[in-house]
C-alpha positions in Angstrom: -58.1 -26.5 -40.2 -57.6 -25.0 -36.6 -54.1 -26.6 -36.7 -53.0 -25.2 -39.6 -54.4 -21.6 -38.3 -52.0 -22.1 -35.5 -48.7 -22.2 -37.5 -50.0 -18.8 -39.3 -48.1 -15.6 -37.1 -51.1 -13.8 -36.9 -53.3 -16.7 -34.9 -51.0 -18.9 -33.3 -51.7 -18.7 -29.4 -55.2 -17.4 -29.8 -57.8 -19.6 -27.6 -59.8 -22.2 -29.2 -62.9 -20.2 -29.3 -61.2 -17.8 -31.3 -59.3 -20.1 -33.4 -63.0 -21.8 -34.2 -64.1 -18.7 -35.1 -61.2 -17.8 -37.6 -61.3 -21.1 -38.8 -65.4 -20.7 -39.8 -64.6 -17.6 -41.6 -62.1 -19.0 -43.9 -62.9 -20.1 -47.2 -61.6 -23.3 -48.9 -60.0 -22.5 -52.8 -58.6 -24.8 -54.9 -56.4 -24.4 -57.9 -54.6 -26.2 -60.8 -51.3 -26.2 -61.7 -50.5 -23.3 -63.7 -53.6 -21.0 -62.2 -53.0 -17.7 -61.6 -54.2 -17.2 -58.1 -53.5 -13.2 -57.6 -52.8 -11.4 -60.5 -50.3 -8.2 -60.2 -52.7 -5.3 -60.7 -55.5 -6.2 -59.7 -57.5 -5.9 -56.4 -56.7 -8.6 -53.8 -59.6 -11.0 -51.8 -57.5 -11.4 -48.9 -55.1 -13.8 -47.1 -54.3 -17.1 -48.5 -53.0 -19.8 -46.4 -51.6 -23.1 -48.3 -52.9 -26.2 -47.0 -51.7 -28.3 -50.4 -49.6 -27.9 -53.4 -47.1 -24.8 -54.1 -46.9 -21.3 -55.4 -44.5 -19.3 -57.3 -44.9 -15.2 -57.1 -43.3 -12.8 -59.6 -43.4 -9.3 -60.6 -43.3 -7.7 -64.1 -40.0 -6.2 -63.4 -38.4 -8.4 -61.0 -38.9 -12.0 -62.1 -39.3 -14.8 -59.2 -39.7 -13.4 -56.2 -40.4 -16.2 -53.9 -41.9 -20.0 -54.1 -44.3 -21.0 -51.2 -45.9 -23.8 -50.0 -47.5 -25.7 -47.2 -48.6 -23.9 -43.9 -47.0 -20.7 -45.9 -49.3 -17.8 -46.4 -49.8 -14.5 -48.8 -52.1 -11.5 -49.7 -51.8 -10.5 -45.7 -51.4 -6.7 -46.9 -54.8 -6.7 -48.8 -56.8 -7.1 -45.3 -55.6 -3.7 -44.6 -54.4 -1.6 -47.6 -57.1 -2.8 -50.4 -54.9 -1.7 -52.8 -53.7 -3.1 -55.9 -51.6 -6.4 -55.8 -47.8 -5.9 -56.6 -46.9 -9.1 -57.8 -48.6 -12.2 -59.3 -49.1 -15.2 -57.5 -49.2 -18.8 -59.9 -49.5 -22.5 -58.5 -46.6 -24.9 -59.8 -48.9 -27.7 -58.9 -52.6 -28.3 -58.1 -53.0 -25.9 -54.9 -55.6 -25.7 -52.0 -55.8 -22.5 -49.9 -57.6 -21.2 -47.1 -59.0 -17.7 -47.6 -59.8 -15.0 -45.4 -61.5 -12.5 -47.0 -60.6 -8.5 -46.1 -64.3 -8.5 -45.0 -63.9 -11.3 -42.9 -60.9 -10.5 -41.5 -62.3 -6.9 -40.7 -64.9 -8.6 -38.4 -62.8 -10.7 -36.7 -60.7 -8.0 -35.7 -63.4 -5.8 -34.6 -64.5 -8.7 -32.5 -60.8 -9.8 -31.0 -58.5 -6.9 -30.2 -55.9 -9.5 -29.9 -55.8 -10.1 -33.6 -55.1 -6.9 -35.0 -52.5 -6.5 -31.9 -51.0 -9.8 -33.6 -51.0 -8.1 -37.4 -49.4 -5.2 -36.1 -46.5 -7.1 -34.4 -45.7 -9.4 -37.5 -45.7 -6.2 -39.8 -43.5 -4.4 -37.3 -41.5 -7.1 -37.1 -41.0 -7.7 -41.0 -40.3 -3.8 -41.5 -38.0 -4.3 -39.1 -35.8 -6.8 -41.2 -36.6 -5.7 -44.3 -35.3 -2.0 -43.2 -31.8 -3.7 -41.8 -31.4 -6.0 -44.8 -31.4 -2.5 -46.8 -29.2 -0.5 -44.9 -26.7 -3.8 -44.9 -26.4 -3.5 -48.3 -25.3 -6.1 -50.7 -23.0 -8.8 -49.7 -19.5 -7.9 -49.8 -17.2 -10.7 -51.7 -14.9 -13.0 -49.5 -11.7 -12.0 -48.7 -9.2 -12.2 -51.2 -11.9 -12.4 -54.0 -10.1 -11.1 -57.1 -11.5 -7.5 -58.7 -13.4 -7.8 -61.9 -10.5 -6.6 -64.5 -11.2 -3.7 -66.6 -9.2 -1.6 -68.9 -11.3 1.3 -69.4 -13.4 2.9 -66.0 -17.0 2.1 -66.7 -19.5 4.4 -67.1 -21.8 5.3 -64.6 -24.9 3.6 -64.4 -28.2 4.7 -63.4 -29.5 2.6 -60.0 -31.7 -0.5 -61.3 -35.3 -0.1 -59.3 -36.3 -1.7 -56.4 -37.6 -5.1 -56.6 -41.3 -4.8 -56.2 -42.2 -6.8 -52.8 -43.9 -10.2 -52.8 -48.0 -10.3 -53.7 -49.7 -8.9 -50.6 -46.6 -8.4 -48.4 -45.7 -5.2 -46.4 -43.8 -2.9 -48.9 -40.1 -2.4 -47.7 -39.3 1.2 -47.2 -36.4 2.3 -48.9 -32.7 2.4 -46.9 -32.1 5.7 -45.3 -30.0 6.8 -42.7 -31.1 8.3 -39.6 -34.5 9.7 -39.4 -35.2 8.8 -43.1 -35.7 5.0 -42.7 -37.4 5.2 -39.0 -39.8 8.0 -40.5 -40.6 5.1 -43.3 -41.3 2.2 -41.1 -43.7 4.6 -38.9 -45.6 5.8 -42.0 -46.2 2.5 -43.2 -47.5 1.9 -40.0 -49.5 5.0 -39.9 -51.2 4.1 -42.9 -52.1 0.6 -41.9 -53.5 1.9 -39.1 -55.8 4.5 -40.7 -57.3 1.7 -42.9 -58.1 -0.3 -40.1 -59.9 2.8 -38.7 -61.6 3.4 -42.0 -62.5 -0.3 -42.1 -64.1 -0.2 -38.5 -61.9 -3.2 -38.0 -60.4 -1.6 -34.6 -63.6 -0.3 -32.6 -62.1 -1.8 -29.2 -58.7 0.1 -29.6 -57.2 2.9 -29.2 -53.4 3.4 -30.1 -50.9 5.6 -29.7 -47.7 5.4 -32.2 -44.5 7.1 -30.8 -41.1 8.3 -32.6 -38.1 8.3 -30.7 -36.1 9.4 -28.2 -39.1 8.6 -26.0 -41.0 5.8 -24.2 -44.5 5.9 -23.2 -46.3 4.1 -20.5 -50.1 3.9 -18.9 -51.7 1.9 -16.2 -54.5 0.5 -18.8 -51.9 -0.2 -22.0 -53.2 -3.4 -23.5 -50.0 -4.2 -26.0 -46.7 -2.2 -27.0 -45.2 -3.6 -30.4 -41.7 -2.0 -31.5 -40.3 -1.6 -35.2 -37.1 -0.3 -34.5 -37.4 3.2 -32.3 -41.0 3.4 -33.1 -43.1 2.2 -30.0 -47.0 1.2 -30.8 -49.1 1.0 -27.6 -52.9 -0.1 -27.6 -55.4 0.9 -25.1 -59.0 0.5 -24.3 -61.1 2.5 -26.6 -64.0 2.8 -23.9 -61.6 3.9 -21.0 -59.6 7.4 -20.2 -56.1 7.2 -21.2 -53.2 9.1 -19.1 -49.9 8.4 -20.7 -46.6 9.3 -19.9 -44.0 10.4 -22.1 -40.5 10.2 -20.8 -37.4 11.1 -23.1 -34.0 9.3 -22.5 -32.2 11.6 -24.2 -32.7 15.1 -25.6 -34.1 15.5 -29.3 -37.6 15.9 -30.7 -40.7 13.1 -30.5 -43.5 12.9 -32.9 -47.0 11.2 -31.4 -50.1 9.7 -33.2 -53.2 9.1 -31.8 -55.8 6.7 -33.2 -59.5 6.7 -31.6 -62.9 5.1 -33.1 -64.5 8.0 -33.7 -61.7 9.5 -35.6 -60.3 7.5 -38.4 -57.8 9.6 -39.9 -56.5 9.8 -36.1 -54.2 12.9 -34.3 -50.8 14.0 -34.9 -48.7 15.6 -32.4 -45.2 17.1 -33.3 -42.3 17.5 -33.5 -42.2 18.4 -29.9 -38.9 19.5 -28.6 -37.5 17.9 -25.0 -34.6 17.4 -23.1 -33.3 14.2 -21.9 -35.5 13.3 -18.3 -38.1 15.3 -19.7 -41.7 14.4 -19.8 -45.0 14.9 -21.4 -48.7 13.9 -20.5 -51.2 12.1 -23.5 -54.7 12.1 -22.2 -57.2 11.0 -24.4 -61.1 10.5 -23.0 -62.5 8.9 -26.2 -66.4 9.2 -25.0 -65.7 13.0 -24.1 -64.0 13.8 -27.4 -60.8 15.5 -25.8 -57.6 14.1 -26.5 -54.4 16.8 -25.5 -50.8 16.4 -25.0 -48.7 18.5 -22.6 -45.8 19.2 -20.5 -45.5 17.7 -17.3 
């Protein structure tokens, strides 16, 4: 079971003790061919990791979205958003999965801070890739390919609805230009953190989420995760944080701060700043003080 877990992004690289804890928290579930594991519109139980067999993922609007096999997983977003699933997962052959329930995962995240950091890293990368694909648009036809002939100009048609994401996967923000796309990535991450703090899954971490055109740095930063121009910095919740925010170009920046004692977080900005300018974020969780000031 541990060998399978090491192949999953959330858990790859964790030490043996932590992996054993994760493995102990997993439940083995078996399903027969054509049996439904996750049904669209219903609440998800948690993260499923396929150890045997194969499944297909379908949505009512878009039909078949994906097929998954051994060492692949689905349902990860049910860990953090506790919302109805966006697609149905059905076995195409007899299948066995490891199930890590939301409650079990929350307990692990509260005890092992490296797990929510890895979760954030995976979600951020998926959001970045999804937005790049959407921004690129449909593939262009090969050079020299003939255009479809039409005697009469076609009537304008409404844009088709966006495809539903695979069950349990992070929703891909709509393609947009400039700050719109960046804003959608950031808002998705903020929603995830609000859910995790509400579930008390991040009692040992404080988080700062920065929007461009700035960088953040502090001596006690545990980790930094990036999704395009959105930066997420993690700090020990039991330590005072003094983070320098430095602008690499003129513009406005936004800052959201999450601490265990305030699940909704704190929002600053948009804050105007000149290239080369600096601000200081001070977080004292014990004293209940959070402030942002120019340096």
